Rosetta silent file (secondary structure, phi, psi, omega in degrees, C-alpha in Angstrom):
SEQUENCE: MNACSIAIESLDKSHFASLREALDTVAREKRFLALTEAPPPHEAFAFYRHILAQDLPHFVAVDAGQVLGWCDVLPAFGQARAHVGTLGIGLVPAARHRGLGRRLMQAALAKAWTRGFTRIELTVRADNADAQALYERLGFAHEGTHRRAFCIDGVYFDSLAMALLHPGAGPAPASP
SCORE:     score description
SCORE:     0.000 S_00000001
   1 L     0.000  117.495  178.739  144.943  254.955  147.632 S_00000001
   2 L   -98.471  116.028 -175.541  144.418  258.683  147.314 S_00000001
   3 H   -57.878  -30.078 -179.791  141.877  259.888  149.907 S_00000001
   4 H   -70.200  -27.439 -178.946  140.760  262.699  147.590 S_00000001
   5 H   -86.439   -4.973 -179.179  139.758  260.208  144.874 S_00000001
   6 L   -84.337  124.717 -177.692  137.638  258.160  147.280 S_00000001
   7 E   -88.826  142.593  170.269  133.955  258.900  146.835 S_00000001
   8 E  -101.695  117.297 -173.616  131.440  259.095  149.673 S_00000001
   9 E  -127.741  151.300  170.027  128.214  257.662  148.278 S_00000001
  10 E   -65.600  144.674  177.990  124.755  256.769  149.542 S_00000001
  11 L   -55.044  137.493  178.761  124.320  253.038  149.917 S_00000001
  12 L  -138.340  155.144 -179.307  123.228  251.364  146.693 S_00000001
  13 H   -54.105  -32.354 -179.510  122.477  247.757  145.819 S_00000001
  14 H   -64.981  -16.264 -179.122  125.720  247.668  143.800 S_00000001
  15 H   -88.491  -14.753 -167.029  127.653  248.113  147.083 S_00000001
  16 H   -52.155  -53.756 -175.132  126.166  245.134  148.948 S_00000001
  17 H   -64.105  -44.293 -178.989  128.826  242.460  148.306 S_00000001
  18 H   -69.111  -36.339  177.264  131.765  244.803  148.789 S_00000001
  19 H   -64.275  -43.465  177.634  130.205  246.362  151.899 S_00000001
  20 H   -61.700  -38.569  176.047  129.745  242.931  153.447 S_00000001
  21 H   -60.595  -46.600  179.276  133.419  242.193  152.674 S_00000001
  22 H   -62.093  -43.790  177.562  134.482  245.421  154.389 S_00000001
  23 H   -58.526  -45.013 -179.172  132.257  244.608  157.368 S_00000001
  24 H   -63.655  -41.015  179.360  133.781  241.138  157.624 S_00000001
  25 H   -59.938  -48.636 -178.214  137.316  242.543  157.469 S_00000001
  26 H   -68.512  -42.295 -178.618  136.675  245.018  160.296 S_00000001
  27 H   -60.906  -42.089 -176.670  134.674  242.519  162.382 S_00000001
  28 H   -69.292  -12.930  173.481  137.417  239.869  162.225 S_00000001
  29 L   -69.771  -23.381  179.163  139.872  242.338  163.761 S_00000001
  30 L    57.842   36.138 -178.366  137.860  241.906  166.983 S_00000001
  31 L  -127.090  -19.796 -167.973  138.704  245.451  168.069 S_00000001
  32 L  -126.038  -26.900 -172.582  135.969  247.786  166.907 S_00000001
  33 L  -116.851  163.147  173.389  132.579  246.141  166.404 S_00000001
  34 L   -73.277  -26.012  176.485  130.165  244.002  168.387 S_00000001
  35 L   -81.948  147.190  173.207  130.362  241.495  165.524 S_00000001
  36 L  -110.590   -1.535  170.126  133.394  239.253  165.143 S_00000001
  37 L  -162.310  157.122  179.476  132.405  238.256  161.602 S_00000001
  38 L   -71.459  151.212  173.505  129.890  239.469  159.052 S_00000001
  39 L   -64.755  163.579  176.014  126.496  237.791  158.863 S_00000001
  40 L   -56.366  153.342 -177.196  125.917  235.426  155.924 S_00000001
  41 H   -51.081  -43.889 -176.875  125.336  237.264  152.626 S_00000001
  42 H   -63.271  -35.136  177.756  121.559  236.690  152.565 S_00000001
  43 H   -72.812  -44.687  179.709  121.191  238.223  156.055 S_00000001
  44 H   -62.000  -44.878 -177.693  123.519  241.144  155.342 S_00000001
  45 H   -67.309  -35.385  175.716  121.828  241.896  152.033 S_00000001
  46 H   -63.185  -40.577  177.277  118.361  241.763  153.630 S_00000001
  47 H   -62.961  -45.673  179.788  119.573  244.288  156.218 S_00000001
  48 H   -64.646  -39.074  177.343  120.963  246.547  153.473 S_00000001
  49 H   -62.339  -38.356  177.066  117.718  246.269  151.477 S_00000001
  50 H   -61.673  -43.719  178.491  115.805  247.373  154.607 S_00000001
  51 H   -59.164  -44.694  179.081  118.072  250.414  154.916 S_00000001
  52 H   -64.887  -44.419 -177.775  117.390  251.327  151.282 S_00000001
  53 H   -62.182  -34.307 -179.729  113.629  250.748  151.602 S_00000001
  54 H   -90.115   -3.558 -177.537  113.476  253.029  154.664 S_00000001
  55 L    53.562   45.076 -179.420  115.838  255.611  153.101 S_00000001
  56 L   -80.883  154.576  178.234  117.965  255.551  156.249 S_00000001
  57 L   -65.653  112.932  177.186  121.275  257.414  156.480 S_00000001
  58 E  -152.295  116.024 -177.357  123.923  254.983  155.236 S_00000001
  59 E  -123.184  150.540  179.219  127.008  256.075  153.346 S_00000001
  60 E  -126.436  149.106  171.581  129.987  254.176  151.981 S_00000001
  61 E   -97.052  123.936 -172.713  133.516  255.203  151.022 S_00000001
  62 E  -125.929  133.231  175.201  134.251  253.747  147.589 S_00000001
  63 E  -131.261  117.357  179.988  137.501  253.520  145.644 S_00000001
  64 L    52.095   42.837  177.277  137.460  251.900  142.200 S_00000001
  65 L    81.631   -3.598 -178.458  134.216  250.105  143.025 S_00000001
  66 E  -102.102  127.328  176.639  135.508  248.706  146.320 S_00000001
  67 E   -76.616  126.099 -179.619  133.827  249.718  149.594 S_00000001
  68 E  -103.398  -16.448 -178.753  136.468  250.787  152.109 S_00000001
  69 E  -177.171  174.145 -176.858  134.139  251.825  154.915 S_00000001
  70 E  -150.973  162.105  169.808  130.659  252.834  155.949 S_00000001
  71 E  -150.789  130.888  177.496  128.702  255.006  158.358 S_00000001
  72 E  -134.621  159.866  172.119  125.037  254.676  159.159 S_00000001
  73 E  -129.651  112.179 -175.608  122.523  256.146  161.569 S_00000001
  74 E  -110.301  147.439 -176.712  119.759  253.702  162.385 S_00000001
  75 E   -65.076  143.041  174.038  116.604  254.396  164.398 S_00000001
  76 L   -74.779  161.784 -179.512  116.487  253.459  168.058 S_00000001
  77 L   -78.703  138.245  171.104  113.779  251.068  169.261 S_00000001
  78 L   101.792  142.315 -178.949  110.472  252.408  170.553 S_00000001
  79 H   -62.454  -35.289 -178.802  108.125  255.264  169.792 S_00000001
  80 H   -70.549  -11.500  178.606  109.427  257.329  172.719 S_00000001
  81 H  -116.740   23.802 -178.602  112.894  257.150  171.107 S_00000001
  82 L   -63.123  -19.604  179.954  111.827  257.911  167.528 S_00000001
  83 L   -86.420   -3.212 -173.356  114.016  261.035  167.629 S_00000001
  84 E  -105.365  134.633  172.631  117.157  258.964  168.426 S_00000001
  85 E  -118.590  152.001  177.305  119.542  257.421  165.946 S_00000001
  86 E  -112.747  124.196 -176.869  122.431  255.055  166.627 S_00000001
  87 E   -89.429  135.260  172.515  125.607  255.656  164.664 S_00000001
  88 E  -129.003  142.651 -177.225  127.736  252.820  163.345 S_00000001
  89 E  -151.160  150.474  174.128  130.969  253.231  161.429 S_00000001
  90 E  -162.449  147.007  176.371  133.869  251.147  160.201 S_00000001
  91 E  -134.284  139.102  174.566  136.859  251.439  157.905 S_00000001
  92 L   -65.477  154.151 -173.881  139.132  248.728  156.557 S_00000001
  93 H   -51.130  -43.148 -176.520  142.700  249.104  157.904 S_00000001
  94 H   -67.586  -16.185 -176.925  144.179  250.632  154.731 S_00000001
  95 H   -97.697   -0.747 -176.836  141.537  253.386  154.718 S_00000001
  96 L   -80.155  154.851  176.035  142.108  254.658  158.257 S_00000001
  97 L    63.653   35.816  179.116  143.710  257.986  159.203 S_00000001
  98 L  -126.563    8.692 -179.428  142.884  259.555  155.827 S_00000001
  99 L    85.019    2.073 -178.160  139.900  261.698  156.854 S_00000001
 100 H   -71.213  -35.977  177.915  137.350  259.202  155.517 S_00000001
 101 H   -59.452  -44.573  178.201  135.739  258.611  158.907 S_00000001
 102 H   -62.051  -46.888 -178.816  135.029  262.307  159.248 S_00000001
 103 H   -62.488  -43.419  178.192  133.642  262.530  155.710 S_00000001
 104 H   -62.391  -46.419 -178.871  131.420  259.482  156.218 S_00000001
 105 H   -64.171  -41.388  179.796  130.129  260.763  159.554 S_00000001
 106 H   -60.922  -41.218  178.586  129.419  264.230  158.201 S_00000001
 107 H   -65.435  -46.853 -177.892  127.336  262.760  155.369 S_00000001
 108 H   -65.754  -41.977  179.275  125.428  260.398  157.678 S_00000001
 109 H   -64.851  -42.289  179.577  124.808  263.084  160.307 S_00000001
 110 H   -58.669  -44.390  179.408  123.570  265.587  157.723 S_00000001
 111 H   -69.959  -36.903  179.016  121.011  263.093  156.432 S_00000001
 112 H   -60.534  -41.823  179.236  120.067  262.034  159.969 S_00000001
 113 H   -63.940  -42.222 -179.590  119.225  265.628  160.897 S_00000001
 114 H   -68.250  -24.917  177.736  117.073  266.000  157.762 S_00000001
 115 L   -79.743   -4.371  175.954  115.296  262.739  158.658 S_00000001
 116 L    99.336    0.656  174.241  114.245  264.305  161.970 S_00000001
 117 L   -66.642  141.183  176.756  116.675  262.697  164.375 S_00000001
 118 L  -121.188   -4.451  177.194  117.615  265.125  167.154 S_00000001
 119 E  -142.789  129.386  177.289  119.937  262.851  169.141 S_00000001
 120 E  -118.852  124.303 -179.259  122.621  260.547  167.752 S_00000001
 121 E  -108.949  157.316  171.154  124.124  257.933  170.076 S_00000001
 122 E  -154.082  161.340  174.564  127.101  255.660  169.713 S_00000001
 123 E  -125.368  134.719 -179.499  129.095  253.186  171.739 S_00000001
 124 E  -134.326  138.887  177.145  132.859  252.914  171.420 S_00000001
 125 E   -60.301  140.174 -175.803  135.280  250.571  173.123 S_00000001
 126 L   -62.610  -23.030 -179.871  137.148  252.407  175.863 S_00000001
 127 L   -91.470    8.135  179.905  140.511  251.357  174.373 S_00000001
 128 L  -101.080   75.212 -175.263  139.727  252.903  170.957 S_00000001
 129 H   -64.424  -36.442 -179.290  141.291  256.331  171.481 S_00000001
 130 H   -62.157  -46.349  179.632  141.413  257.212  167.770 S_00000001
 131 H   -64.942  -42.192  179.360  137.648  256.779  167.336 S_00000001
 132 H   -58.647  -42.424 -179.680  136.920  258.674  170.545 S_00000001
 133 H   -63.213  -41.575  177.612  139.021  261.589  169.311 S_00000001
 134 H   -61.736  -47.927 -178.907  137.137  261.660  165.999 S_00000001
 135 H   -61.290  -41.521  178.177  133.764  261.609  167.755 S_00000001
 136 H   -63.095  -41.860  179.312  134.846  264.393  170.106 S_00000001
 137 H   -61.362  -29.695  179.812  136.048  266.532  167.158 S_00000001
 138 L   -90.840    5.646  172.180  132.581  266.171  165.634 S_00000001
 139 L   100.941    0.755  178.542  130.913  267.303  168.864 S_00000001
 140 L   -68.762  139.888  179.108  129.947  264.035  170.558 S_00000001
 141 E  -109.354  146.209  176.105  129.960  264.208  174.356 S_00000001
 142 E   -73.252  135.429 -179.493  130.819  261.402  176.767 S_00000001
 143 E  -122.490   -8.503  179.133  127.785  260.230  178.724 S_00000001
 144 E   159.052  176.086 -179.337  129.010  257.228  180.649 S_00000001
 145 E  -120.221  134.665  172.919  130.816  253.923  180.802 S_00000001
 146 E  -103.320  106.754 -176.688  129.399  250.479  180.177 S_00000001
 147 E   -73.150  137.826  177.831  131.586  248.168  182.226 S_00000001
 148 E    51.131   43.171 -175.374  132.562  244.828  180.681 S_00000001
 149 E   -77.975  -24.931  178.725  130.353  245.588  177.670 S_00000001
 150 E  -120.896  144.004  173.313  132.392  243.538  175.185 S_00000001
 151 E  -132.155  111.552 -178.610  133.879  240.079  175.638 S_00000001
 152 E  -117.904  117.943  179.004  136.385  239.011  173.005 S_00000001
 153 L    50.735   41.221  176.687  138.057  235.640  173.368 S_00000001
 154 L    83.056    1.010 -179.943  137.333  235.650  177.103 S_00000001
 155 E  -108.116  129.818 -179.462  138.686  239.180  177.685 S_00000001
 156 E   -90.524  146.917  177.298  136.281  241.923  178.803 S_00000001
 157 E  -134.777  139.609  172.634  136.389  245.498  177.573 S_00000001
 158 E   -78.045  158.063  171.416  134.518  248.561  178.781 S_00000001
 159 E  -129.112  160.039 -179.695  132.717  250.779  176.301 S_00000001
 160 E  -111.880  138.777  173.402  131.847  254.441  176.400 S_00000001
 161 E   -93.754  130.829  177.691  128.463  255.954  175.615 S_00000001
 162 E  -134.002  154.529  178.905  128.640  259.155  173.586 S_00000001
 163 E  -150.820  155.770  176.624  125.936  261.310  172.020 S_00000001
 164 E  -128.115  128.342  178.002  125.452  264.345  169.844 S_00000001
 165 E  -100.945  139.481  176.759  122.372  266.547  170.133 S_00000001
 166 L   -65.179  131.378 -176.877  121.047  268.513  167.179 S_00000001
 167 L   -61.509  -24.594 -179.916  121.679  272.184  167.975 S_00000001
 168 L  -100.245   22.650 -172.880  118.145  273.171  166.989 S_00000001
 169 L   -79.231   -1.649  178.820  116.444  270.429  168.968 S_00000001
 170 L   105.076 -178.519 -176.248  114.872  272.742  171.500 S_00000001
 171 L   -70.099  156.239  176.119  115.430  273.497  175.173 S_00000001
 172 L   -67.623  151.047  179.052  117.068  271.100  177.581 S_00000001
 173 L   -64.337  154.005  177.645  114.684  269.074  179.712 S_00000001
 174 L   -70.563  146.272  177.028  113.705  270.405  183.103 S_00000001
 175 L   -72.751  145.889  179.448  115.545  268.978  186.088 S_00000001
 176 L   -67.853    0.000    0.000  113.512  266.637  188.307 S_00000001
């Protein structure tokens, strides 16, 4: 697998089955996602169709028609948080440490900014140093710790809250 030959593409219906496979592969590792397996195909495909219908930022890394990873920025809940997006990302094991995470995130962030998001949040397990380093390189700041946020096979893991603010989002809020 040559990282230069891997395309970063906007999500398309042709990616659905392969994307669900990639999601299932990463989820079953039980190290990176809140899911421990992918949802059934009909649920996953309905979710992907919603992303397409809303034209949300969702990009995939594709090599010879096979999805190797994804990055999306989905809207936060509530009108008061309409400016906030939540970033999700995953790469199958063979695609890691090749610069694809950075490329996927850059594409998703660029579209998120054009969609009007001014704050992008993410949560990362505290023991995932590689992901934290990538997020920091792209400008995400640590905002706090969620204690015992994940429970995998009876073992608890903390997670870290990180966020990136759009540089043109305006002045910082006034202190109380």
